C-alpha positions in Angstrom: 73.4 -1.7 -12.6 73.3 1.1 -10.6 70.6 1.8 -8.1 68.5 4.5 -9.8 68.5 1.9 -13.0 66.7 -0.5 -10.7 65.0 2.3 -9.1 63.1 3.5 -12.2 62.3 0.0 -13.2 60.6 -1.0 -10.5 58.5 2.5 -10.4 57.9 1.7 -14.5 56.6 -2.4 -13.1 54.5 -1.0 -10.6 52.9 1.6 -13.3 52.3 -1.0 -16.3 50.5 -3.3 -13.6 48.2 -0.5 -13.0 47.2 -0.3 -16.2 46.0 -4.2 -16.4 44.9 -4.7 -13.1 41.1 -4.7 -12.7 40.1 -0.8 -11.4 38.2 -2.4 -8.4 41.5 -3.7 -7.1 43.1 -0.7 -6.3 40.6 1.3 -5.9 38.5 2.8 -2.6 41.2 1.3 -0.1 39.7 4.2 2.5 36.2 3.3 1.7 34.3 1.0 3.8 32.3 -1.6 1.8 29.7 -2.5 4.9 28.1 -0.2 6.9 30.0 1.1 10.2 27.0 2.2 11.8 26.2 -1.2 13.1 28.1 -4.9 13.8 27.1 -8.5 12.2 25.5 -9.0 15.6 23.2 -6.4 15.3 21.9 -7.7 12.3 22.5 -11.3 13.6 19.8 -10.8 16.0 17.0 -9.0 13.8 17.5 -11.9 11.8 17.3 -14.5 15.0 13.9 -12.5 15.4 12.4 -13.6 11.5 13.9 -17.5 11.8 11.1 -17.0 15.3 8.9 -16.2 13.4 9.2 -18.4 10.2 9.4 -21.2 11.9 11.5 -24.6 10.6 8.8 -24.8 7.9 9.6 -21.6 6.3 11.7 -19.1 4.6 11.4 -15.7 4.0 12.6 -14.2 0.6 13.4 -10.6 0.6 14.0 -8.2 -2.0 16.3 -5.6 -2.3 16.1 -2.3 -3.9 16.9 -2.2 -8.2 19.1 -0.2 -9.6 18.2 3.7 -9.1 16.9 5.7 -12.7 18.6 8.7 -13.2 22.2 10.3 -11.7 21.3 9.6 -8.3 22.7 7.7 -5.5 21.9 4.3 -4.6 20.3 3.6 -1.4 18.9 0.5 -0.2 15.3 -0.5 0.7 14.8 -0.2 4.6 13.3 -3.6 4.7 16.9 -5.4 3.4 19.1 -2.9 5.1 17.1 -3.4 8.4 18.2 -7.7 8.0 21.9 -7.6 6.4 22.9 -4.4 5.6 24.3 -5.1 2.5 23.9 -1.5 0.3 24.2 -3.7 -3.3 21.6 -3.2 -6.5 19.4 -5.9 -7.1 19.9 -8.4 -4.3 18.4 -10.7 -2.3 18.5 -12.6 1.1 17.1 -15.8 1.3 16.1 -17.0 5.3 15.9 -20.5 5.8 14.1 -21.1 9.1 15.0 -24.7 9.5 18.6 -24.7 9.5 18.3 -20.3 10.5 20.8 -19.7 8.5 21.0 -16.4 5.8 21.9 -16.8 2.2 22.6 -13.3 -0.2 22.0 -13.2 -3.5 23.8 -10.7 -5.4 25.0 -9.4 -9.4 28.1 -10.8 -10.5 30.6 -8.6 -11.0 30.5 -5.1 -13.7 34.4 -4.6 -13.9 33.1 -2.0 -16.6 31.1 0.0 -14.5 33.0 -0.2 -11.9 35.9 1.7 -13.4 33.0 4.7 -13.6 31.7 4.6 -10.6 33.5 2.2 -7.7 33.7 -0.7 -6.5 29.8 -2.0 -5.4 30.0 -5.5 -3.5 28.9 -8.5 -5.8 28.7 -12.7 -5.7 32.5 -12.8 -6.5 32.9 -11.0 -3.2 31.6 -13.8 -1.3 34.6 -14.5 0.9 34.9 -10.7 2.0 30.9 -10.5 2.4 30.5 -13.3 4.8 33.2 -11.3 7.1 32.2 -8.1 6.8 28.1 -9.1 7.5 28.1 -12.5 9.2 26.0 -14.2 6.2 26.3 -17.7 6.0 26.4 -18.1 2.0 26.7 -15.5 -1.2 26.0 -16.9 -4.7 25.1 -15.4 -8.1 21.7 -13.8 -8.8 21.2 -16.9 -11.0 21.3 -19.7 -8.7 18.4 -18.3 -6.4 15.8 -20.3 -9.2 18.4 -23.0 -8.7 17.8 -23.0 -4.7 14.7 -22.4 -4.6 13.8 -25.1 -6.8 15.6 -27.9 -4.9 14.2 -26.4 -1.4 10.5 -26.6 -3.6 11.5 -30.5 -4.3 12.0 -31.4 -0.2 9.3 -31.7 2.4 10.5 -29.5 5.1 10.0 -25.9 3.9 6.6 -25.6 2.5 6.1 -22.1 3.1 7.6 -19.0 1.1 7.3 -15.6 3.2 8.1 -12.3 1.6 7.1 -9.1 2.3 3.5 -8.2 0.5 3.6 -4.5 1.4 5.7 -2.1 -0.9 9.2 -1.4 0.2 10.2 1.6 1.8 12.8 3.2 -0.1 13.8 6.9 0.0 12.1 9.2 1.8 9.4 7.1 1.8 7.5 5.6 4.1 4.7 2.5 4.2 1.5 5.3 3.3 3.6 6.8 0.3 4.7 3.9 -1.1 1.5 2.3 -1.1 0.0 5.1 -2.4 2.1 5.0 -5.3 1.5 1.4 -6.4 -3.0 2.7 -5.4 -2.4 5.1 -8.4 -0.4 3.5 -10.6 -3.8 0.7 -10.2 -5.7 3.5 -10.7 -4.3 4.4 -13.9 -5.5 3.2 -16.9 -2.7 3.8 -19.3 -0.5 2.4 -16.6 -1.4 -0.4 -14.3 1.7 -1.4 -13.5 1.9 -4.0 -10.2 4.3 -2.8 -7.6 8.0 -4.9 -7.2 5.8 -7.3 -4.3 3.3 -8.4 -6.7 5.6 -9.2 -9.6 7.5 -11.4 -7.0 5.0 -13.0 -5.3 3.5 -14.0 -8.8 6.5 -15.7 -10.4 7.2 -17.6 -6.9 3.6 -19.0 -7.2 3.4 -18.9 -10.7 7.2 -21.0 -10.7 6.5 -23.0 -7.4 3.2 -23.5 -7.1 4.3 -26.1 -4.0 5.2 -23.3 -1.9 2.4 -21.2 0.1 3.1 -17.4 -0.2 2.7 -15.5 2.8 3.1 -12.2 3.9 6.4 -11.4 6.0 5.2 -8.0 6.6 4.1 -8.3 10.3 7.0 -9.9 11.2 9.2 -7.4 10.2 7.2 -4.2 11.4 7.1 -6.0 14.6 10.6 -6.8 15.4 11.4 -2.9 14.1 9.1 -1.7 16.8 10.6 -1.7 19.8 14.5 0.8 19.1 18.1 -0.5 20.2 20.5 1.6 21.3 22.3 1.8 18.4 19.0 3.0 16.7 18.2 4.9 19.0 21.1 6.7 19.0 21.4 7.0 14.8 18.1 8.5 15.2 19.3 11.1 17.9 21.8 12.2 15.6 19.0 12.8 12.4 16.3 14.6 15.5 19.1 16.5 16.3 20.4 18.0 12.9 16.6 18.9 12.0 16.8 20.7 15.3 19.8 22.5 14.4 18.1 23.2 10.9 14.9 25.0 12.9 17.3 27.3 14.8 19.0 28.3 12.0 15.9 28.6 9.6 14.6 31.0 12.2 17.5 33.4 12.3 17.8 33.2 8.5 14.1 34.3 8.7 13.1 37.6 7.1 9.9 39.0 5.6 10.6 38.8 1.3 12.7 35.7 1.7 11.6 32.8 -0.3 10.1 29.6 1.6 12.7 27.8 -0.3 15.6 29.8 1.0 15.3 27.9 4.0 15.0 24.5 2.7 17.8 25.1 1.5 19.6 26.4 5.0 18.4 22.9 6.2 20.0 20.9 3.8 23.1 22.3 4.2 23.2 22.0 7.6 22.1 17.6 6.8 24.7 16.9 4.2 27.3 18.9 5.9 27.1 16.5 9.3 26.8 13.6 7.2 23.3 13.4 6.6 22.6 10.6 3.4 19.2 12.0 2.4 15.6 13.5 3.2 13.8 11.7 5.6 10.5 13.7 3.2 10.7 16.6 1.2 10.6 20.1 3.1 7.1 21.2 4.8 7.9 25.0 5.1 4.9 26.5 4.4 3.9 30.3 5.4 0.5 32.1 6.1 -2.2 30.3 4.9 -0.3 27.7 3.0 0.0 26.2 6.6 -3.7 25.3 6.2 -2.5 22.3 3.8 -0.2 20.1 6.8 1.7 18.3 3.4 2.4 21.6 1.2 5.9 21.2 0.3 5.6 23.3 -3.1 7.8 25.9 -0.6 7.8 28.8 -3.7 5.6 31.5 -1.2 7.4 34.9 -0.8 6.9 35.5 2.9 5.8 38.6 4.3 5.9 40.6 7.0 3.0 39.4 9.6 3.1 36.2 8.5 3.7 33.1 10.7 5.6 30.2 9.3 5.6 26.7 9.8 8.3 24.6 9.2 8.7 20.6 9.3 12.0 18.5 8.1 13.9 16.0 9.2 17.3 14.3 7.5 17.8 10.9 7.0 21.1 9.6 8.8 22.4 5.9 8.2 19.0 4.9 7.2 16.9 6.2 10.2 14.7 9.5 9.8 13.8 12.1 12.7 10.5 14.4 12.3 10.3 18.0 14.1 7.7 20.5 13.4 8.0 24.5 14.7 6.3 27.7 14.0 7.2 31.2 14.5 6.6 35.0 12.8 8.1 35.4 9.7 9.1 39.0 11.4 10.7 37.8 14.4 7.8 39.0 16.7 4.8 37.3 17.6 1.7 39.8 16.9 -0.9 39.6 19.5 -3.4 37.0 17.6 -0.1 34.5 17.3 0.7 35.5 21.1 -2.7 34.8 21.9 -3.2 31.2 20.1 -0.1 30.1 20.2 0.5 30.1 24.1 -2.8 28.5 24.1 -1.4 26.1 21.9 1.8 25.9 23.8 0.2 25.4 27.5 -1.8 22.6 25.9 0.5 21.0 23.9 3.1 21.0 27.0 0.2 19.0 29.4 0.4 16.2 27.1 4.7 15.9 26.8 4.5 16.3 30.6 2.2 13.1 31.0 3.7 10.9 28.6 6.0 8.1 30.3 6.6 3.9 30.4 4.2 1.6 31.5 1.1 3.4 30.7 -1.2 3.6 27.5 -1.9 6.6 25.1 -5.6 6.6 26.5 -4.3 6.9 29.8 -2.4 10.0 28.9 -4.4 11.8 26.6 -7.3 11.8 29.5 -4.9 13.1 31.9 -3.6 15.7 29.5 -7.2 16.8 28.5 -7.7 18.0 32.0 -4.5 20.3 31.9 -6.1 21.9 28.8 -9.7 22.0 30.1 -7.7 24.5 32.7 -6.0 26.2 29.9 -9.4 26.4 28.1 -10.8 27.8 31.0 -8.3 30.6 32.2 -7.5 31.8 28.6 -10.1 35.0 27.6 -9.8 34.5 23.6 -10.8 38.2 21.2 -12.7 36.6 18.9 -15.2 34.0 19.1 -13.9 32.0 15.9 -10.5 31.7 18.5 -12.3 30.1 21.3 -14.5 27.5 18.5 -10.9 26.5 17.4 -9.6 26.2 20.7 -12.7 24.6 21.9 -12.8 22.3 19.5 -8.8 21.3 19.5 -9.5 19.8 23.4 -12.8 18.8 22.3 -11.5 16.2 19.6 -7.9 15.5 22.1 -10.4 14.7 24.1 -12.7 12.4 21.8 -9.6 10.3 20.4 -8.6 8.8 24.0 -11.8 7.4 23.7 -10.5 4.4 20.9 -9.6 1.3 21.6 -6.4 1.3 20.1 -5.3 5.7 20.2 -2.4 6.6 19.8 -0.1 9.9 20.7 1.2 10.2 17.5 3.4 7.7 15.2 6.8 5.8 15.5 9.7 6.8 14.1 12.5 5.0 13.2 13.7 3.9 9.3 11.0 5.4 7.7 9.8 9.1 9.4 5.8 7.3 9.7 7.0 4.4 11.1 5.6 0.5 11.1 4.3 -0.9 13.8 1.2 -1.4 15.5 0.7 -1.3 19.3 -2.3 -0.5 21.7 -0.8 -1.3 24.9 1.3 0.4 27.3 4.3 2.2 26.2 7.3 0.2 26.1 11.2 1.5 27.0 12.0 1.5 23.0 9.8 2.9 21.6 10.0 5.8 19.7 7.6 8.5 18.4 6.1 11.7 17.6 3.2 13.7 18.8 2.1 16.6 16.3 -1.6 17.9 17.6 -3.4 20.7 15.3 -4.9 23.6 15.9 -7.6 25.1 13.4 -9.2 28.2 12.6 -10.4 27.7 9.2 -12.3 31.0 9.2 -8.8 32.7 9.4 -6.9 30.3 7.7 -4.8 30.0 10.4 -3.1 26.3 11.8 -0.9 25.6 14.2 1.2 22.6 15.3 4.3 21.5 17.0 5.9 18.3 16.9 8.9 17.0 18.9 10.3 13.4 18.8 10.3 11.0 22.3 12.1 8.1 23.3 10.5 5.7 25.9 13.2 5.0 28.6 13.5 2.2 31.2 11.7 4.8 34.2 10.9 7.8 31.9 10.2 9.7 28.3 13.4 11.6 26.8 12.4 14.1 24.8 15.0 14.6 22.1 13.9 18.3 21.0 14.2 20.7 24.1 17.1 22.2 22.5 14.5 23.7 20.1 12.9 26.4 21.0 8.7 26.6 21.1 8.5 29.0 23.7 7.8 32.3 23.0 10.4 34.2 23.9 13.1 31.6 23.5 12.1 31.9 19.4 12.1 35.7 19.2 15.8 35.6 21.3 16.7 33.3 18.3 15.4 35.3 15.8 17.5 38.8 16.7 20.5 37.0 15.8 22.2 37.1 12.7 21.5 33.8 10.4 22.9 32.4 6.9 21.0 33.9 4.4 22.0 37.4 5.7 25.8 36.3 5.9 25.1 34.1 2.4 21.8 36.4 0.6 21.0 34.6 -2.7 22.5 37.0 -5.7 20.6 38.9 -7.5 18.5 36.6 -9.5 15.2 36.2 -7.2 
């Protein structure tokens, strides 16, 4: 037979095989099934902290995120991802404190769904998952109850630790997650308990032999100090936030709507690989800035408005939080120059004193001394402006007297990241400052925000490249912006 015959037969055979093989057997060869942001050793080091916390007599059970409602991409919870990096819905991680082993429980493969959406790691991928993630064992989710029952019959492992606080998902911090639970509980027609609450109740009902305790404090403590790789991701999220703010400055002119700057920022984020928003965009022009979490974004900006923009992306499960303010017409007017100039001097006084080895209270007291000098030098054009400035400095000084004062909030896997610490600043801590000056009589609100990483010898302010001085902002706003190159299609 001719070579052509054999060649055609080979092609036909290969084609038939593609019709009979499961879709997952030949698809997505160039898409990683496990995160490339962290090595398995880093997840193992995180789990080691939990083993140390729960002790030899404890099990830790962490529940992953459920399948999302609607046509949105799945995103794992921060707590689950932090310990193993697996991004499959309805997964559970069981940590054995006595043996210091990690076991994953995953749903079984749904080949029909995979043919439509692509491969998802499942219980059938046990060998692959162990190799990629470093966990010790992988089973189907149907075996979790059986394995817990075996532990319950023993005498060594008597405590199950699981997070009591609501899980952090897409654009979610602990405070916002807690609010969802509280709102549902307050609704007499709802009353839906949290997933964490249901899991705790099921553990207590099905396995009364166990004492169920809260894993949240141990997870929060572990997350407080960031590793070098975590800081790299926060640095990237911060850079994208800064680039988006700068492009928004270029694009701002009277007559555009607040949501148009949201669109500019999202382009920067997604073009550079962000997986979502760290939080909804806070783009508040004029009097809208008086509401710190205003997010409607529908107001048309006017000549003379002062604009606040506070927005950042989610990059590989790590966030940022950056705020800048600028005049909508590109030129600071007299009152803006007066009040913003005073605020900026005070704000920089705080940044200048941040360093490792000292407490937030010490830094605040040192900054207040500089603020008082700025207050004495400044001549305000209106009594209301002076009153607002004095209240700003007085309240900052008062906050320094709190037993456990903070400079701002932690930043990490959540925008308002977890962790409690009242001691000196230590390497690996990441946080923002965002003091606010208010003149309620004229609906004036001024706030900046920068991300700070504490190093061994100094503090690294990640956002210094984003203009905050008056001349730098005005210079940047003279450049052509994206909205001028690509305006709306006329449907405004």
